[in-house]
C-alpha positions in Angstrom: 135.7 88.0 126.6 135.0 86.3 129.8 132.1 83.9 130.5 128.5 85.6 131.0 126.4 84.7 133.7 122.9 84.7 134.7 120.1 82.8 137.2 117.0 82.4 136.3 114.0 79.9 137.4 112.6 77.6 134.9 109.6 75.3 135.0 110.6 71.8 135.8 108.8 68.2 135.0 106.7 66.7 138.0 109.7 64.1 138.7 112.0 67.1 139.0 113.1 68.8 142.3 115.4 71.2 141.7 113.8 74.6 141.9 116.6 76.9 140.4 119.2 76.8 137.9 122.5 78.8 137.2 123.3 79.1 133.4 126.9 79.6 132.6 127.6 80.7 128.7 131.2 79.8 127.9 132.6 81.8 125.0 136.7 81.0 125.7 138.7 77.9 125.8 140.1 79.1 129.3 136.7 79.5 130.6 135.8 75.9 129.2 138.8 74.2 131.0 137.0 75.4 134.2 134.7 72.4 133.8 137.3 69.8 133.2 137.3 67.9 136.5 133.5 67.9 136.5 132.6 67.1 133.0 133.1 63.2 132.9 130.9 63.2 136.1 127.7 64.6 134.4 128.4 62.7 131.4 128.2 59.5 133.1 124.8 60.4 134.6 123.4 61.0 131.6 121.7 59.0 128.7 124.2 60.9 126.4 127.3 59.1 127.6 129.4 58.3 124.8 133.5 58.7 124.1 132.4 61.2 121.9 131.2 63.5 124.5 134.2 62.9 126.8 136.5 65.8 127.9 139.5 64.1 126.8 137.9 63.8 123.4 136.5 67.5 123.1 140.1 68.9 124.7 141.9 66.5 122.3 140.1 68.2 119.5 140.6 71.4 120.1 144.4 70.9 120.6 144.7 69.0 117.1 141.6 70.3 114.8 140.6 73.6 115.7 142.2 75.6 118.9 140.7 79.1 118.0 137.1 78.3 117.4 134.6 80.4 118.9 132.9 79.0 121.4 128.8 79.1 122.7 129.1 76.4 125.4 126.0 76.5 127.8 126.5 75.1 131.2 123.5 74.4 133.9 124.0 74.1 137.4 121.5 73.3 140.4 121.0 75.1 143.6 124.1 73.1 145.0 126.6 73.8 142.1 126.3 70.2 140.5 126.2 70.1 137.0 122.8 69.2 135.5 123.3 70.1 132.0 126.2 70.9 129.0 125.5 72.4 125.4 129.0 72.1 124.2 128.2 74.1 121.2 131.0 76.1 118.8 129.9 78.4 115.9 130.5 77.9 112.6 129.0 78.7 109.5 126.7 77.7 106.7 126.1 79.4 103.4 122.5 78.6 101.8 122.6 79.0 97.7 126.3 79.8 97.7 125.5 83.4 99.2 123.1 83.5 102.2 125.4 83.3 105.6 124.1 81.2 108.5 125.7 80.9 111.6 125.3 77.5 112.7 125.8 75.7 116.4 127.5 72.4 116.0 128.8 70.1 118.9 132.7 70.4 119.9 134.2 67.5 118.5 132.1 66.6 115.6 134.4 67.2 112.7 137.5 65.5 111.6 137.4 63.0 114.2 135.2 60.1 113.6 132.6 61.4 115.9 128.9 60.5 115.7 126.0 60.5 118.7 126.1 64.6 118.9 123.9 65.4 122.2 123.2 67.7 124.8 124.4 66.0 128.0 121.9 66.1 130.4 121.7 64.6 134.3 119.0 61.8 134.5 116.0 62.8 136.0 117.0 66.9 135.3 116.6 66.6 131.4 113.6 68.5 130.4 114.3 71.6 133.0 118.1 71.7 131.8 117.4 71.5 128.4 114.6 73.9 128.9 117.1 76.4 130.5 119.9 75.8 127.8 117.3 76.7 124.8 116.1 79.7 126.7 119.8 80.6 127.5 120.6 80.5 123.6 117.5 82.4 122.8 118.5 85.2 125.0 121.7 85.3 122.6 120.1 85.1 119.6 122.5 87.5 117.6 124.9 84.8 118.0 123.3 82.1 115.9 120.9 81.0 113.7 120.9 77.5 113.8 122.1 74.3 115.4 123.3 71.4 113.3 123.1 68.1 114.8 124.3 65.2 112.8 124.0 61.1 112.9 122.4 62.0 116.8 121.6 58.7 118.6 117.8 57.9 118.5 118.0 55.9 121.8 118.9 58.7 124.4 115.5 60.6 124.5 117.0 63.9 123.8 115.1 64.0 120.1 111.6 63.4 122.1 112.7 66.5 124.5 114.1 68.6 121.4 110.7 67.8 119.4 108.3 69.2 122.7 110.9 72.1 123.8 111.1 73.4 120.2 107.3 73.4 119.9 107.0 75.2 123.0 109.5 77.7 122.4 108.5 78.6 118.7 111.8 77.2 117.3 111.7 75.7 113.7 113.0 71.9 113.8 113.6 69.0 110.9 114.6 65.9 111.6 115.5 62.7 109.2 116.1 59.2 110.0 119.9 57.8 110.2 120.7 54.0 110.6 123.4 52.5 112.9 124.5 49.1 113.2 125.6 47.5 116.1 126.8 43.9 117.2 125.2 42.7 120.7 127.8 40.2 122.2 127.3 37.5 124.6 129.5 36.3 127.2 131.4 33.7 125.5 132.8 33.3 121.7 130.5 30.1 121.0 127.3 32.1 121.5 128.0 34.5 119.2 129.7 32.4 116.4 126.3 30.4 116.2 124.3 33.3 115.5 126.2 33.6 112.5 124.9 32.0 109.1 126.6 28.8 108.7 128.7 30.1 105.2 129.8 32.9 107.5 130.9 30.7 110.1 132.9 28.9 108.0 134.0 31.4 106.1 135.8 32.8 109.1 137.2 29.8 110.5 138.5 28.8 107.2 140.2 32.0 106.4 141.6 32.2 109.8 143.0 28.6 110.1 144.8 29.2 106.2 146.3 32.5 107.6 147.7 31.2 110.6 148.9 27.7 108.9 150.4 29.4 106.0 152.4 32.2 107.6 153.9 33.3 110.5 150.9 35.2 111.9 150.1 37.0 115.4 147.0 39.0 116.6 148.8 41.9 118.3 147.7 44.7 120.7 149.2 47.9 122.3 150.5 47.2 125.5 153.3 49.9 126.2 154.1 53.5 124.4 156.3 51.5 121.5 153.8 49.3 120.5 150.9 52.2 120.2 153.6 54.0 118.1 154.4 51.2 115.7 150.5 50.3 115.2 149.5 54.1 114.7 152.2 54.3 112.0 150.9 51.3 110.3 147.4 52.5 110.3 148.1 55.7 108.6 150.2 53.6 106.3 148.2 50.8 105.4 144.7 53.0 105.1 146.7 54.8 102.7 147.8 51.9 100.5 144.4 50.8 100.1 142.5 53.7 99.0 145.7 54.4 96.7 144.9 50.9 95.3 141.4 52.4 94.4 143.0 55.4 93.1 141.7 57.7 96.0 144.3 59.4 98.6 142.5 58.2 101.5 141.1 59.9 104.8 144.6 60.8 106.3 145.5 62.5 102.8 142.5 64.7 102.2 141.9 65.7 105.9 145.4 66.1 107.9 143.4 67.6 110.7 141.8 63.8 111.2 145.5 62.7 111.2 146.4 65.1 114.0 143.5 64.5 116.2 144.2 60.5 116.0 147.8 61.6 117.0 146.5 63.6 120.1 143.5 61.3 121.1 145.3 57.7 120.7 147.7 58.5 123.7 145.2 59.8 126.0 142.8 56.8 125.3 145.8 54.6 125.9 146.5 55.6 129.3 143.0 55.7 130.1 142.6 52.1 129.0 139.9 53.2 126.3 142.0 52.5 123.2 140.9 49.5 121.5 143.6 48.4 118.5 144.1 45.2 117.3 146.4 44.2 114.4 147.8 41.3 112.4 151.3 40.8 112.2 152.0 38.6 109.0 155.6 37.3 108.4 157.0 39.9 110.6 155.3 43.0 109.1 152.1 44.5 110.4 149.0 44.2 107.4 146.1 45.2 108.7 145.0 47.4 111.8 141.7 48.2 113.7 141.2 51.4 115.4 138.4 52.0 118.1 137.6 53.0 121.6 136.3 51.0 124.2 134.2 53.1 126.7 131.2 52.4 128.8 130.7 48.7 127.8 130.9 49.4 124.4 133.6 49.5 121.5 133.1 52.1 119.0 134.7 50.9 115.4 136.3 53.8 113.8 139.1 52.9 111.3 140.9 50.3 109.4 143.8 49.9 107.6 144.9 47.1 105.7 147.3 45.7 102.9 145.7 45.4 99.5 148.3 43.2 98.3 148.6 39.7 99.5 146.4 37.5 102.3 142.7 37.6 100.7 140.1 38.3 103.6 142.7 39.7 106.1 140.4 42.5 107.2 137.9 39.9 107.8 140.0 37.9 109.8 141.4 40.6 111.8 137.5 41.6 112.5 136.8 38.0 113.7 139.6 38.2 116.3 138.9 41.3 117.6 134.9 40.4 118.3 136.8 37.5 120.0 139.0 39.5 122.3 136.0 41.9 123.0 134.0 39.1 124.0 136.6 37.8 126.5 137.2 41.3 127.7 133.5 41.7 128.9 132.4 43.7 126.4 128.8 43.6 125.3 128.1 45.8 122.6 130.4 46.2 119.4 129.4 49.6 117.8 129.7 49.8 114.0 128.2 53.3 113.7 126.3 54.9 111.4 124.9 52.8 108.2 123.4 49.5 108.2 125.1 47.6 105.2 125.2 44.0 104.2 128.8 43.9 105.5 127.7 45.1 108.8 124.6 42.7 108.7 126.9 40.0 108.1 128.6 40.4 111.4 125.5 39.6 113.2 124.5 43.3 113.7 121.2 44.8 114.3 119.7 48.1 113.1 119.2 50.9 115.4 117.3 54.3 114.5 118.8 57.8 115.3 118.4 60.8 113.4 119.8 64.1 112.1 118.4 67.3 113.4 118.3 70.7 112.1 116.8 73.3 114.5 116.3 77.0 113.9 115.7 80.1 116.4 112.4 82.0 115.1 113.6 84.6 112.4 113.1 85.6 109.1 116.3 84.0 107.5 115.5 80.8 109.0 111.5 81.0 107.2 113.8 80.8 104.4 116.1 77.9 105.6 112.9 76.0 106.8 110.8 76.8 103.9 112.5 73.9 101.6 114.3 70.5 102.7 117.6 72.0 102.9 120.3 70.1 104.8 123.9 70.9 105.6 125.1 68.0 103.8 123.6 69.1 100.3 124.4 71.4 97.6 122.4 74.2 98.3 123.2 74.4 102.1 127.1 74.1 102.4 129.2 74.2 105.7 132.5 76.2 105.4 135.6 74.3 106.5 137.1 74.9 109.7 140.4 76.8 109.7 143.5 74.9 110.0 145.4 75.4 113.5 
């Protein structure tokens, strides 16, 4: 099926100037690729700018997780052909009470990847008109979907406020619930960051680091070439599995082979672009701990860890300490620990940020049932279907 095209004039906010927007509804991956060269430029000029919405993330995810997904991505352009909005949706399935099906729109790249912060990609100063146009386009294709599920959405991009207002205008159902996130704001020198830690925490980190490097042949390693990346990725999968097996669990990469496939595709791409942030500890000749994340837009997002559960106590904390030190030296100003504000994250001098889970429904009888009770796709009454294996 080819992309569906339609033009329309939509009401704008007073500060917005473009009088006409063109809508493209993308249903195939071939047509999605037509926007690859312009995707990241729009993202960089949006408040939703995160690695999880880059073209490289989405393309690697489609390659490794689910190449045959049915798409329902909406692209908005202004009169000059400049992109002003993208809603990178695919169609998935939910079941209510074990049997009532719902066609659900989700953001590409959101499952089996570690992604958070799903969002509409809206150009600054065009947000209201672009979002309105996207939702109108989706409502004109109402047979293709029932609801939109945005899990762990950032609360600081402004999109949630726009969604509330626009959903009310268009008669959409909308439900939200708070989600806590944790991030560490980094100063321009390591001493200043250390000074912000508690005295006990500061002493613990210094003591454990000194003990490790004095008692063992220890090195803080990072990938600088392809061979390093291969070694560290293999160590990540191995150490992550060892840790979880020691707790009687199979671990993420055993439970979700798709996630491992995604990491294997995304890591080399991120490495070539300078986005990959991997830190390892080699102790007595062997990698004993790994931190895996991405450096993007002045921030590091911490995605995954792996460490040997047998041996040096506190090695994960030592590596985190060294990784933050490296990030500061490279000019990074935020170390993002993502969803959940736990005591462990608080120890690293993190601050709490508020986001939301958001569920939106088009006006129809089926959604009256869905929104009559506080059902969420993470509960036992409303469940998402798993993606098909590639």
